[in-house]
N, C-alpha and C positions, 0 to 999 in steps of 0.2 A: 616563500615567505611572502611574494608579490599577490600571490592567489588569496594568501589569508590576510594582508592589509585592505586588497579589493572586495573581499566578501566581507568583512569588518564593516567598509564601508556600507556596502549594501544593506547589511542587517541594520546598523544606525539610521540609515533613510527608513527602512520598513518601519522600525521601534518609533521613529517620529510620526510616522503616517498612523501608524495604531493608535498612539496617544490623541490624535487628531481625530480619529476617528472610532472612537471607543463604542458608540453605539452600534455600530455596524459589527465589530468584532463579537461583541456580547449576544446581538442578534443572532450572527451565525453559530456561536457557541451554543446558545440556548436552542436554537431550533434542531442543532444536531443531538444534543442531549434527550430532548423531546421524543425524537426517532429511535433512538436507543431504549428509552425506557417502555417506548409502545413495543418493540421486538422483545423486550424481556416480558412484557406482561403477555405477548401472543406466546411465547414460550411456556410461561407458567399455565394458562388458559390449558393448553395441550396436556400437561402435565399433571392437569387436575384430574383428566379424563385416562390417561393410562400412567402405570409406575415406572416405565423406563422406553427408552425408545433403542432398537436395536441393540439391547444390553447396556445401553448408557442412561444413568442416572439423571435426575434434573440438574443438580449442581455440576456434574461432568460436562453436560451440555453448555450449562452456563460459563465453565471455566473455559471451553474451547471458543466460546462466543467473544470473552473478554480477551483471550488471549489474540484472535484475529483482529482486534481492535488496534493491537500496539504496532506491529509494522504496517500495518494500513494508514494509521494516523503520522507516524514517520516519513512516508513516502507522501503523505498531504503536506506535510509542513515543509519539507524540501524541495519537492519536484511538481508543485502543483501548477507552476507558470508552462508547463509543457502542455498542458490543455487549451491554453492561448493559442499556441502554436498550430496545435491539432484542427482549432475552429478558426480563427480568422486571422491571426498574425501574418500567414502565408498569403491568405486569401486577398487580406488589405494591401499586401505590398509592403506592410513594415518589418518584414525579416531580413531586408537588404544592410538594415542598421548593426546587425549582429555581425555581417560578413566585412563590415569596412572598420572594425574594432580589432586591435591586437591581442585578443584573447579568443581562446577556441568557442565557436558558437553555441555548441551545447553547453559547455560550462557557463557561458556567459547567459544564455536561458534558464540554467537552473540558480545560479547565483543571485538573479536578478530580482528574485522575488520569495518570500517565506509568507505559507499562509498560517498566521498565528492561532486561525480557529480550530486547527488542528489539534493544538494542545488540550483541548474539551475532549476530543476522541481520545486521546492519549490517556488524559487523566481517568475517563470513563472504562476504558480498557483494565488498568491497572486497577482501580477499584474492583470492579466484577472479579477480577482474578483473586485478589486480595479476600473477598468476602467467599467465593467459591472455595478457595484455599483453605480458608479457616473451618468451613463446613465440612470438606472432605476430610480434614485433619492430614493434609500433602505434608510430608517431612522433607523440607528444602536442606539440601546437602551442598557445598559449596561446587561440588559437579554437577548438579543439576542446575544451579543458578548461573552458571559457565554456558551450560548448553542452553538455556533459556535466552540470555546474551546474544549467542552465537545465531540461534534460532530468528530473535528479532533482526539480526543484520541480514541474514541473507533472506530473510521474509521481506522485507525491505527493499533490497536488491531487485526481488523477483516482481514485485509490484513496479519499481522503477522502471525496470527493463522493458517489461511489458509497455509502459507508458511512452517510453523513450521511441521504441519501436512504432507504436501507434502515431505518435507526432512525425515521426519520420514520411510517414506515408504522405502528409501535407505537403511535403517537398516535390512530390511528384504530383500529387491531384489538389493542391492548392486547399484543400479541407477534408480533414479525416477524423474529425471529431466524432461522427456517428459511430466510425468504425470503433474507434478507441472505446466509445461508451458500451458498445456491446462485449467487447473483450473483459472490459472493467466490471460488467455487471455478473459475469461469471463468478468474481471472487465472491458472491453473497453464497455459493455453495460451500465456501471454505469455513464458513461460520459454524457449520455444524458438522457430525461425522460423517466422511464420504462413504461410509458401510451403508447409509441408510439409501443411497443411490444406486440404480443400476447400473450394469457393468460399462456402457457405454460412457456415460457421464462421469463415472469413477475417474475412468482412465483419460477423458480429457480434460480434468481438474486435477489429474496426478501427472500427465505427461505432455499436454499440450500447452494450457494454458494451466501452469502447476500452481495455481492456489492453496492447493490443498497440503503444500509443504510451508505455507505462511502460518498455518494454525494447526489444523488435525494433526497431521503426523507428528510435529513436536509437541503438540500438546499431549498426545496418545502417550508418549513416552513418560513425561510428567505424572501424567494419570494412572498408566498401567503398566509403566516400565518394558512399551513396545520396542523393537528392534532398533538400537540407536544408531547402528550405520545406516539403515535406510532412512530413518527419520531425519537424520543431520549429516552423513555424509553423501547422501543422494541430493539431500536439498540444497547443500553447499554447492554440489556439482553441479547441479541445474541451475543454480542463480548465475554461477560464472559464466556457464556458456551460453545462457538467457541475455546476460550483461556484453558478454562480446559479441553477440549476433545481432544484440539491438545498437550497438555503436557503430558496426559494420554498416547495418542499414541505413543509419543517421549519415555517414560520412557519405556513401553511395549516393544519397537524396541529395547532400550538398553538392557532390559533382554533378548531377541532374537538374538541380535548381534554377527555374529561369524566373526571375521577378514577375509578380503578377502585372504589371506594368508593362512588361514587355510585348 
């Protein structure tokens, strides 16, 4: 209950800032929307030249693309403050404040800020999925809906775990933003069917930086009924393992941390 009250306080502060800087919020959300429209146009141009891509039709690709935006948007909304840790909070010596307060530093960092322009990302993903679902005539049963919700949860955990691990490196090397950025860039592969990539790339995005489980694998079950135990069971297991390892790495980093001013 104490954490919930504290989180409520942080959220209220963020909402006040949002109301004060509405233009910044609208600019951020608008820029994201323009980027997504550009990507959709790019996919449309490709499909104007070919009828399908590795057996996937246009609206199936669009569905997977929209699916990928939901867990990424949720992670963006709740844990984006970790980017600041990776880029400059540790380097500037500002991380010390998290160690002097009676709350877990990782929880504090995550709770401290919400990135409300992520709502544009979430809304865009949902709208794209709805349109593609209608065009494809997808029959949503209660079971499919529950599995989709599960996929959104473990997909968000995968994104957040990788972000925690990347930010944790800054506790040793002071700034790890570039490393985290490289890791995060590989998530672009998850926006499309992994079957279009060669075996090396496919294995990397499935088992090493497993962004394929944030979109392609669960979406392939919704679209084609692919093995649910692999798409959801393995995805859940990988998310749990990644989060555990990320938190362990973070805690090791806290133990090894030396203030940038030391």
